[in-house]
C-alpha positions in Angstrom: -7.9 16.4 25.2 -9.6 13.0 25.1 -7.8 9.9 23.8 -10.2 9.7 20.9 -9.1 13.3 19.9 -5.4 12.3 20.0 -6.2 9.2 17.9 -8.1 11.3 15.3 -5.4 13.9 15.1 -2.8 11.1 14.4 -4.9 9.8 11.5 -5.5 13.3 10.1 -1.8 14.1 10.2 -1.0 10.7 8.6 -3.3 11.5 5.7 -1.9 15.1 5.4 1.7 13.7 5.3 1.0 10.7 3.2 3.4 10.5 0.2 0.3 9.7 -1.9 -2.2 12.4 -2.9 -5.1 12.7 -0.4 -7.5 11.8 -3.2 -5.7 8.4 -3.5 -6.1 7.7 0.2 -9.8 8.6 0.1 -10.3 6.4 -3.0 -9.0 3.4 -1.1 -11.3 4.1 1.8 -14.2 4.4 -0.6 -13.3 0.9 -2.1 -13.3 -0.6 1.4 -16.7 0.9 2.1 -18.1 -0.4 -1.1 -16.8 -3.9 -0.3 -18.3 -3.7 3.2 -21.7 -2.8 1.9 -21.7 -6.0 -0.2 -20.9 -8.2 2.7 -23.5 -10.6 4.2 -25.0 -9.9 7.6 -22.8 -12.5 9.2 -19.7 -11.1 7.5 -20.5 -7.6 8.7 -20.6 -8.9 12.3 -16.9 -9.7 12.2 -15.8 -6.8 10.0 -13.8 -4.2 11.8 -15.7 -1.0 11.0 -12.7 1.2 12.0 -11.3 0.2 8.6 -14.0 2.4 7.0 -12.4 5.6 8.4 -8.8 4.7 9.3 -6.4 4.0 6.4 -3.7 3.1 8.8 -5.0 0.2 10.8 -1.6 -0.5 12.4 -2.4 2.6 14.5 -5.4 2.5 17.0 -6.7 2.9 20.5 -6.0 -0.1 22.7 -7.6 1.1 26.0 -9.4 4.3 26.8 -9.9 5.1 30.5 -12.0 8.1 29.6 -9.7 10.5 31.4 -9.0 14.0 30.2 -5.4 14.0 29.1 -2.9 16.6 30.2 0.3 14.5 30.5 1.4 11.6 28.3 4.4 9.2 28.2 5.5 8.4 24.7 7.9 5.9 23.4 8.9 3.7 20.5 8.1 0.3 22.0 5.6 0.0 24.9 5.0 -3.0 27.1 3.9 -3.7 30.7 7.1 -2.2 32.0 6.5 1.2 30.5 2.9 1.1 31.5 3.9 0.5 35.1 6.3 3.4 35.0 3.6 5.6 33.5 1.3 4.7 36.4 4.0 5.5 38.9 4.6 8.9 37.2 0.9 9.7 37.2 0.5 10.3 33.5 -2.9 10.2 31.9 -2.1 8.1 28.8 0.7 6.3 27.0 1.5 6.7 23.3 3.4 3.9 21.6 4.9 4.0 18.1 5.3 0.4 17.0 2.2 -1.6 16.5 0.8 -3.7 19.4 -2.5 -5.5 19.8 -4.9 -5.1 16.9 -2.4 -2.7 15.3 0.2 -5.5 15.0 -2.3 -7.9 13.4 -3.0 -5.2 10.7 0.7 -4.4 10.0 0.5 -6.1 6.6 -2.5 -4.1 5.7 -0.6 -0.8 5.5 2.2 -2.2 3.3 0.1 -1.6 0.1 1.2 2.0 0.6 4.7 1.0 -0.6 3.4 -0.1 -4.1 1.8 3.3 -4.6 4.9 5.2 -3.5 7.1 3.0 -5.7 4.9 3.8 -8.7 5.6 7.5 -8.1 9.3 6.8 -8.6 8.7 5.1 -12.0 8.2 1.5 -11.0 5.1 0.2 -13.0 2.3 -0.3 -10.5 1.6 -3.8 -11.7 5.2 -4.8 -11.0 5.2 -3.1 -7.6 1.9 -4.6 -6.5 2.9 -8.1 -7.7 6.2 -8.1 -5.7 4.6 -6.4 -2.7 1.8 -9.1 -2.5 4.4 -11.8 -1.9 6.1 -9.8 0.8 2.8 -8.7 2.4 1.9 -12.4 2.7 5.3 -13.2 4.4 4.7 -10.4 6.9 1.2 -11.5 7.6 2.5 -15.0 8.5 5.4 -13.7 10.5 3.3 -11.6 12.9 0.6 -14.3 13.2 2.1 -16.2 16.2 2.9 -13.1 18.3 1.2 -12.4 21.6 -0.6 -9.4 20.2 -2.7 -8.3 23.2 -0.1 -8.6 26.0 0.4 -4.9 26.3 -3.2 -3.8 25.7 -4.3 -6.2 28.4 -1.8 -4.7 30.8 -3.1 -1.2 30.0 -6.6 -2.3 30.7 -5.6 -3.9 34.0 -3.8 -0.8 35.1 -6.6 1.5 33.7 -4.0 3.3 31.7 -5.1 4.8 28.4 -3.0 3.4 25.5 -2.9 4.3 21.8 -0.2 3.7 19.2 0.6 5.8 16.2 2.7 4.0 13.6 2.2 4.7 9.9 0.9 8.3 10.5 4.2 9.1 12.3 6.2 7.3 9.6 4.4 9.3 7.0 5.4 12.5 8.8 9.1 11.6 8.9 9.0 10.4 5.2 7.6 13.8 4.2 10.1 15.5 6.4 13.0 13.7 4.6 11.5 14.2 1.2 11.3 18.0 1.8 14.8 18.0 3.3 16.3 16.4 0.2 14.3 18.6 -2.2 15.4 21.7 -0.4 19.1 20.8 -0.2 19.4 19.0 -3.6 22.4 16.8 -2.7 24.5 15.7 -5.7 26.7 13.2 -4.0 25.9 10.4 -1.5 28.2 11.9 1.2 26.2 15.1 1.0 23.1 13.2 1.9 24.9 11.8 5.0 26.0 15.3 6.0 22.5 16.7 5.6 21.0 14.0 7.7 23.6 14.3 10.5 22.5 17.9 11.0 19.0 16.8 12.0 18.9 16.9 15.8 17.6 13.3 16.3 20.2 11.9 13.9 22.9 14.1 15.4 22.0 12.6 18.8 22.0 9.0 17.4 25.4 9.7 15.8 26.8 10.4 19.3 25.4 7.0 20.4 27.2 5.3 17.5 23.9 4.8 15.6 23.9 7.8 13.2 23.2 7.8 9.5 25.4 5.4 7.6 26.0 4.0 4.1 24.9 0.4 3.6 25.5 0.0 -0.2 27.3 2.0 -2.8 30.1 4.6 -2.3 29.9 7.9 -0.5 31.7 9.5 -3.5 29.0 8.2 -5.9 26.5 10.7 -7.4 23.2 10.3 -5.7 21.0 10.4 -8.8 17.3 10.2 -8.2 16.7 9.9 -4.4 13.8 7.7 -3.3 12.2 7.9 0.1 10.7 4.4 -0.3 11.8 2.6 2.8 10.7 5.0 5.5 6.9 4.3 5.7 4.6 1.5 4.8 4.7 -0.9 7.7 8.0 -2.7 7.3 10.6 -3.8 4.7 9.2 -4.5 1.2 10.4 -7.1 -1.3 14.2 -7.4 -2.0 13.3 -8.1 -5.6 12.2 -4.5 -6.1 15.6 -2.9 -6.4 16.3 -4.0 -10.0 13.0 -2.5 -11.0 13.8 0.7 -9.1 17.2 0.9 -10.8 15.6 0.5 -14.2 13.2 3.3 -13.3 16.2 5.6 -12.7 16.5 5.5 -8.9 20.1 6.1 -7.8 19.8 6.3 -4.0 17.4 5.0 -1.4 17.0 6.5 2.0 15.8 3.9 4.5 15.2 3.5 8.2 16.8 0.1 8.3 17.6 -2.8 6.0 18.3 -6.5 6.2 21.4 -8.0 4.8 19.4 -9.8 2.1 17.9 -6.4 1.0 21.3 -4.7 1.1 22.9 -7.3 -1.2 20.0 -7.0 -3.7 20.3 -3.2 -3.7 24.1 -3.4 -4.2 23.6 -5.8 -7.1 21.2 -3.4 -8.7 23.8 -0.5 -8.3 21.6 1.5 -5.9 23.2 3.5 -3.1 21.5 2.8 0.2 21.7 5.4 3.0 20.4 4.1 6.3 19.1 7.1 8.3 18.5 5.1 11.4 15.6 3.2 12.8 14.8 4.5 16.3 16.1 8.0 15.4 13.8 8.1 12.3 10.9 6.9 14.4 11.7 9.6 16.9 11.4 12.3 14.2 8.0 11.1 13.1 6.8 10.8 16.7 8.3 14.2 17.6 6.4 15.9 14.8 3.2 14.4 16.1 4.0 15.1 19.7 4.7 18.7 18.9 1.1 19.1 17.8 0.0 17.7 21.2 2.4 20.0 23.0 0.9 23.0 21.2 -2.4 22.0 22.8 -0.9 22.1 26.3 -0.1 18.4 26.8 3.1 17.6 28.7 5.3 15.0 27.0 7.5 12.5 28.9 9.7 10.5 26.6 10.5 6.8 27.2 11.5 3.6 25.4 14.3 5.0 23.2 12.4 8.1 22.0 14.9 10.9 21.3 12.6 13.8 22.2 13.3 17.0 20.3 10.6 19.7 20.1 10.5 21.9 17.0 8.1 24.4 18.7 9.7 27.8 18.7 10.0 29.1 22.2 8.8 32.7 22.8 
């Protein structure tokens, strides 16, 4: 495979596993295209045309050596250290999960996804969008001073192909968890924890002392409506959303991670919060994507915290 094919596969799988209908994703891309067409010639010169086809701009190619790819190293966070290891191991490309380079500068861009997902759980879209806009602005400012292109420049110097797959992988784990809950229909919070701990990546994280845990509420509480609202969409949303979610009938949230400020707000709103785990959840999303590459004959070498587990049935 070529790196461009891996990138395109990631975007396709992201759209396929998006918690929103495909038509909604396509509608948003159409709106961006319409806005682009109305730009002046000077404005079009600085417009990133990748936005016309990629709804997840926190995921992109950072350097393409042009090599045919047979072996990749994949991890959660990639910097110069991992790239040097990859060079030493003779891999053809490195796949990062978390945004770097241009992907990091666009992290806030994918957070609009959260408002759409919240509306599916009963939060009025005008309320969700209003609260998310404030949080999106905060995230935009927080990533602004970062040294965005440190790792991409290292990849270019080493002539090592580098791509990152963030929201598409997060969409995959979000859909995985949604299906898991719908299949098992847990009635109590402790049942959610038991179900999660049977997932290989979470089981391994549990051995490391980082397994699924309860952040807010009580394990003996009834779960009520379970929302998968803090798994995908860039990063944490607004802490002011929990009251609105409670009013919409949400009883329990499954999240990757949560700040103390968010936990306190959820508890005040009487919402149970189950933290599945950050790196373990990222690992599930990446594994689901990497399995598709493995099916195409690509060898996977895990690094940087990735808990590699293949779901490909061995013959």
